[in-house]
C-alpha positions as a Markdown table, in Angstrom:
| # | Residue | x | y | z |
|---|---|---|---|---|
| 1 | Unk | -43.3 | -38.1 | 26.9 |
| 2 | Unk | -47.0 | -39.6 | 26.9 |
| 3 | Unk | -50.3 | -37.7 | 26.2 |
| 4 | Unk | -51.4 | -38.9 | 29.1 |
| 5 | Unk | -48.7 | -37.8 | 31.2 |
| 6 | Unk | -49.2 | -34.3 | 30.0 |
| 7 | Unk | -53.2 | -34.3 | 30.8 |
| 8 | Unk | -51.5 | -35.3 | 34.3 |
| 9 | Unk | -49.5 | -32.4 | 34.5 |
| 10 | Unk | -52.0 | -30.3 | 33.5 |
| 11 | Unk | -54.4 | -32.0 | 35.8 |
| 12 | Unk | -52.6 | -31.5 | 38.9 |
| 13 | Unk | -51.4 | -28.1 | 37.9 |
| 14 | Unk | -54.8 | -27.0 | 37.2 |
| 15 | Unk | -56.2 | -28.6 | 40.7 |
| 16 | Unk | -52.7 | -26.7 | 42.4 |
| 17 | Unk | -54.7 | -23.2 | 41.1 |
| 18 | Unk | -57.6 | -24.4 | 41.6 |
| 19 | Unk | -57.2 | -24.2 | 45.3 |
| 20 | Unk | -59.8 | -21.0 | 46.8 |
| 21 | Unk | -57.0 | -19.7 | 49.3 |
| 22 | Unk | -58.8 | -16.5 | 50.1 |
| 23 | Unk | -62.5 | -17.9 | 50.8 |
| 24 | Unk | -60.9 | -20.8 | 53.0 |
| 25 | Unk | -59.1 | -18.0 | 55.0 |
| 26 | Unk | -62.4 | -16.1 | 54.9 |
| 27 | Unk | -64.2 | -19.2 | 56.1 |
| 28 | Unk | -61.6 | -19.7 | 58.8 |
| 29 | Unk | -61.6 | -16.0 | 60.3 |
| 30 | Unk | -65.1 | -15.3 | 59.8 |
| 31 | Unk | -67.2 | -18.8 | 60.0 |
| 32 | Unk | -68.6 | -21.5 | 57.4 |
| 33 | Unk | -70.9 | -19.2 | 56.0 |
| 34 | Unk | -69.4 | -16.3 | 55.1 |
| 35 | Unk | -67.9 | -15.8 | 51.4 |
| 36 | Unk | -65.2 | -13.6 | 50.1 |
| 37 | Unk | -66.8 | -12.7 | 46.9 |
| 38 | Unk | -70.2 | -11.1 | 48.5 |
| 39 | Unk | -68.1 | -8.5 | 50.2 |
| 40 | Unk | -65.5 | -5.7 | 49.1 |
| 41 | Unk | -65.3 | -5.7 | 45.5 |
| 42 | Unk | -66.7 | -9.3 | 44.9 |
| 43 | Unk | -63.5 | -10.8 | 44.1 |
| 44 | Unk | -61.7 | -13.9 | 45.2 |
| 45 | Unk | -58.4 | -12.6 | 45.0 |
| 46 | Unk | -55.7 | -11.4 | 47.3 |
| 47 | Unk | -57.0 | -7.0 | 47.3 |
| 48 | Unk | -60.2 | -7.8 | 48.3 |
| 49 | Unk | -58.9 | -9.7 | 51.1 |
| 50 | Unk | -56.5 | -7.3 | 52.2 |
| 51 | Unk | -59.7 | -4.6 | 51.7 |
| 52 | Unk | -61.8 | -6.9 | 53.9 |
| 53 | Unk | -60.1 | -8.7 | 56.1 |
| 54 | Unk | -56.6 | -6.9 | 57.2 |
| 55 | Unk | -53.2 | -6.7 | 55.6 |
| 56 | Unk | -52.0 | -9.9 | 57.5 |
| 57 | Unk | -54.5 | -12.1 | 55.3 |
| 58 | Unk | -54.5 | -10.5 | 52.8 |
| 59 | Unk | -50.5 | -11.0 | 52.4 |
| 60 | Unk | -51.0 | -14.5 | 53.7 |
| 61 | Unk | -53.4 | -15.4 | 50.3 |
| 62 | Unk | -51.6 | -13.0 | 47.9 |
| 63 | Unk | -48.1 | -15.4 | 48.6 |
| 64 | Unk | -50.0 | -18.6 | 48.5 |
| 65 | Unk | -51.4 | -17.4 | 45.3 |
| 66 | Unk | -48.5 | -16.4 | 44.0 |
| 67 | Unk | -47.1 | -19.7 | 45.5 |
| 68 | Unk | -49.5 | -22.3 | 43.4 |
| 69 | Unk | -48.7 | -20.4 | 39.6 |
| 70 | Unk | -44.9 | -21.8 | 41.2 |
| 71 | Unk | -45.6 | -24.8 | 42.2 |
| 72 | Unk | -47.3 | -25.6 | 39.0 |
| 73 | Unk | -44.5 | -24.3 | 36.3 |
| 74 | Unk | -41.5 | -25.5 | 38.8 |
| 75 | Unk | -42.8 | -28.6 | 40.7 |
| 76 | Unk | -44.9 | -30.1 | 38.9 |
| 77 | Unk | -44.1 | -29.7 | 35.2 |
| 78 | Unk | -40.5 | -30.7 | 36.3 |
| 79 | Unk | -41.4 | -34.1 | 38.6 |
| 80 | Unk | -40.2 | -35.6 | 35.4 |
| 81 | Unk | -37.5 | -33.1 | 34.1 |
| 82 | Unk | -39.2 | -33.5 | 30.6 |
| 83 | Unk | -40.4 | -30.9 | 28.0 |
| 84 | Unk | -43.5 | -31.4 | 25.4 |
| 85 | Unk | -41.5 | -30.6 | 22.5 |
| 86 | Unk | -37.7 | -31.8 | 21.9 |
| 87 | Unk | -36.3 | -28.5 | 21.4 |
| 88 | Unk | -38.5 | -26.4 | 23.5 |
| 89 | Unk | -37.1 | -27.1 | 27.7 |
| 90 | Unk | -39.8 | -24.2 | 28.8 |
| 91 | Unk | -43.6 | -25.8 | 27.5 |
| 92 | Unk | -44.2 | -27.7 | 29.9 |
| 93 | Unk | -43.7 | -25.4 | 32.4 |
| 94 | Unk | -45.5 | -22.4 | 30.7 |
| 95 | Unk | -48.7 | -24.7 | 29.9 |
| 96 | Unk | -48.2 | -25.8 | 33.4 |
| 97 | Unk | -48.4 | -22.5 | 35.1 |
| 98 | Unk | -51.5 | -21.7 | 32.2 |
| 99 | Unk | -53.5 | -24.4 | 33.6 |
| 100 | Unk | -52.8 | -23.0 | 37.5 |
| 101 | Unk | -53.3 | -19.7 | 36.3 |
| 102 | Unk | -57.0 | -20.9 | 34.8 |
| 103 | Unk | -57.8 | -23.1 | 38.1 |
| 104 | Unk | -57.3 | -19.8 | 40.1 |
| 105 | Unk | -59.6 | -17.6 | 38.4 |
| 106 | Unk | -62.3 | -20.7 | 37.3 |
| 107 | Unk | -61.6 | -22.4 | 40.0 |
| 108 | Unk | -63.5 | -26.1 | 39.9 |
| 109 | Unk | -63.8 | -26.1 | 44.0 |
| 110 | Unk | -66.2 | -22.5 | 44.0 |
| 111 | Unk | -68.4 | -22.7 | 41.3 |
| 112 | Unk | -65.5 | -21.7 | 39.0 |
| 113 | Unk | -65.5 | -18.2 | 40.6 |
| 114 | Unk | -62.3 | -16.9 | 41.5 |
| 115 | Unk | -59.2 | -14.7 | 41.5 |
| 116 | Unk | -57.9 | -12.4 | 38.5 |
| 117 | Unk | -55.1 | -14.6 | 38.3 |
| 118 | Unk | -52.3 | -11.7 | 38.8 |
| 119 | Unk | -50.5 | -13.7 | 41.6 |
| 120 | Unk | -50.6 | -16.7 | 39.9 |
| 121 | Unk | -49.3 | -15.7 | 36.6 |
| 122 | Unk | -46.4 | -14.2 | 39.2 |
| 123 | Unk | -45.8 | -17.6 | 40.5 |
| 124 | Unk | -45.0 | -18.6 | 36.7 |
| 125 | Unk | -43.0 | -15.7 | 35.8 |
| 126 | Unk | -41.1 | -16.6 | 39.0 |
| 127 | Unk | -40.6 | -20.3 | 38.1 |
| 128 | Unk | -39.7 | -19.7 | 34.5 |
| 129 | Unk | -38.2 | -16.1 | 34.2 |
| 130 | Unk | -37.3 | -14.9 | 37.8 |
| 131 | Unk | -35.9 | -11.7 | 36.1 |
| 132 | Unk | -38.5 | -10.7 | 34.4 |
| 133 | Unk | -40.3 | -11.3 | 37.3 |
| 134 | Unk | -38.4 | -8.9 | 39.2 |
| 135 | Unk | -38.8 | -6.0 | 37.0 |
| 136 | Unk | -42.5 | -6.7 | 36.7 |
| 137 | Unk | -43.2 | -6.6 | 40.0 |
| 138 | Unk | -40.7 | -3.0 | 39.7 |
| 139 | Unk | -43.2 | -1.9 | 37.4 |
| 140 | Unk | -46.4 | -3.0 | 39.5 |
| 141 | Unk | -45.4 | -1.0 | 42.4 |
| 142 | Unk | -44.2 | 1.9 | 40.4 |
| 143 | Unk | -47.7 | 2.5 | 38.8 |
| 144 | Unk | -49.3 | 1.4 | 42.2 |
| 145 | Unk | -47.5 | 4.4 | 44.0 |
| 146 | Unk | -48.8 | 7.0 | 41.4 |
| 147 | Unk | -51.8 | 6.1 | 40.5 |
| 148 | Unk | -53.2 | 4.2 | 43.5 |
| 149 | Unk | -55.3 | 1.5 | 41.4 |
| 150 | Unk | -54.0 | -2.1 | 41.6 |
| 151 | Unk | -56.3 | -2.9 | 38.9 |
| 152 | Unk | -54.4 | -0.9 | 36.5 |
| 153 | Unk | -50.8 | -1.8 | 38.1 |
| 154 | Unk | -51.9 | -5.6 | 37.4 |
| 155 | Unk | -52.0 | -5.1 | 33.8 |
| 156 | Unk | -49.1 | -3.0 | 33.6 |
| 157 | Unk | -47.4 | -5.2 | 35.0 |
| 158 | Unk | -48.5 | -7.7 | 32.8 |
| 159 | Unk | -47.9 | -5.4 | 29.6 |
| 160 | Unk | -44.4 | -5.3 | 30.6 |
| 161 | Unk | -44.1 | -9.0 | 30.5 |
| 162 | Unk | -43.7 | -9.5 | 26.7 |
| 163 | Unk | -41.4 | -6.0 | 26.7 |
| 164 | Unk | -39.1 | -7.3 | 29.7 |
| 165 | Unk | -38.7 | -10.9 | 27.7 |
| 166 | Unk | -37.8 | -9.3 | 24.2 |
| 167 | Unk | -34.9 | -6.8 | 25.6 |
| 168 | Unk | -33.8 | -9.9 | 28.1 |
| 169 | Unk | -34.8 | -13.3 | 26.8 |
| 170 | Unk | -33.3 | -16.0 | 29.3 |
| 171 | Unk | -31.0 | -18.7 | 27.8 |
| 172 | Unk | -33.2 | -21.5 | 26.0 |
| 173 | Unk | -35.8 | -18.8 | 24.9 |
| 174 | Unk | -34.7 | -18.1 | 21.9 |
| 175 | Unk | -36.9 | -20.7 | 19.7 |
| 176 | Unk | -39.7 | -21.0 | 22.0 |
| 177 | Unk | -42.8 | -20.1 | 20.3 |
| 178 | Unk | -44.6 | -21.8 | 23.6 |
| 179 | Unk | -43.6 | -18.9 | 25.7 |
| 180 | Unk | -43.6 | -16.0 | 22.9 |
| 181 | Unk | -47.8 | -17.3 | 22.8 |
| 182 | Unk | -48.5 | -16.8 | 26.3 |
| 183 | Unk | -46.0 | -13.9 | 26.4 |
| 184 | Unk | -48.6 | -12.1 | 24.2 |
| 185 | Unk | -51.8 | -13.9 | 25.1 |
| 186 | Unk | -51.0 | -13.1 | 29.4 |
| 187 | Unk | -51.3 | -9.3 | 29.3 |
| 188 | Unk | -54.6 | -9.6 | 27.3 |
| 189 | Unk | -56.2 | -12.7 | 29.9 |
| 190 | Unk | -55.4 | -10.0 | 32.2 |
| 191 | Unk | -56.9 | -7.3 | 31.0 |
| 192 | Unk | -60.4 | -10.1 | 30.3 |
| 193 | Unk | -59.8 | -10.6 | 33.7 |
| 194 | Unk | -59.9 | -7.4 | 35.1 |
| 195 | Unk | -62.3 | -5.5 | 32.9 |
| 196 | Unk | -65.0 | -4.7 | 35.3 |
| 197 | Unk | -62.0 | -2.6 | 36.9 |
| 198 | Unk | -61.6 | -1.1 | 33.4 |
| 199 | Unk | -65.0 | 0.1 | 32.8 |
| 200 | Unk | -64.7 | 1.3 | 36.2 |
| 201 | Unk | -61.0 | 3.4 | 35.4 |
| 202 | Unk | -62.7 | 5.2 | 32.5 |
| 203 | Unk | -66.1 | 6.1 | 34.6 |
| 204 | Unk | -63.3 | 7.2 | 37.3 |
| 205 | Unk | -65.2 | 5.0 | 39.4 |
| 206 | Unk | -62.1 | 2.7 | 40.3 |
| 207 | Unk | -61.2 | 2.8 | 44.6 |
| 208 | Unk | -57.4 | 3.6 | 45.2 |
| 209 | Unk | -55.9 | 1.6 | 47.9 |
| 210 | Unk | -55.1 | 4.6 | 49.8 |
| 211 | Unk | -53.0 | 3.0 | 51.8 |
| 212 | Unk | -50.3 | 2.3 | 49.5 |
| 213 | Unk | -50.3 | 5.7 | 47.4 |
| 214 | Unk | -47.4 | 8.0 | 48.2 |
| 215 | Unk | -47.9 | 10.6 | 45.6 |
| 216 | Unk | -51.9 | 11.3 | 45.5 |
| 217 | Unk | -53.2 | 13.1 | 42.9 |
| 218 | Unk | -54.8 | 16.2 | 43.1 |
| 219 | Unk | -58.6 | 17.4 | 42.9 |
């Protein structure tokens, strides 16, 4: 595969990830002057849509953001059924998924101010490691149920990714240097995109997602 082909895959994946789902949905429902980033938490992600516009638009945005990562890592990366490195069949999918995550977070269609990349990272994980995705999703909901914090749940799920990969590596990943590099980098990236949430967590100022809480902490 030529480097030109690699560039095409990365560009297409970035553009797919850059589709500003929450912004588009907000304008469809509230008018062209409405910007979801000026309401709620100020984030262009599914959680903020859920809070500001309701659960149906929120669910749609979350699902589509996941779909963007899946499309990049599964369809775009495998159009030519090729790999970046001869002995690393996961490389193109991982890089394409990463490009989609960056597109979602720094979307070219909305002045490079997008979401935090969790859903799109989940879509990439579905494409390359579906069992790992299921476990990380379980971690997300357990932490969310116990704490009520979406940000903390997202960080916990991202930290679980490399641990699950180590314990249950999918066939073909044993010698994949690329997937391990990304597995280690993703938690740092998710923490970085949630840095303001982390500050609010330490200050006790982070908003809980009360509607999904089953066990509410006392006090």
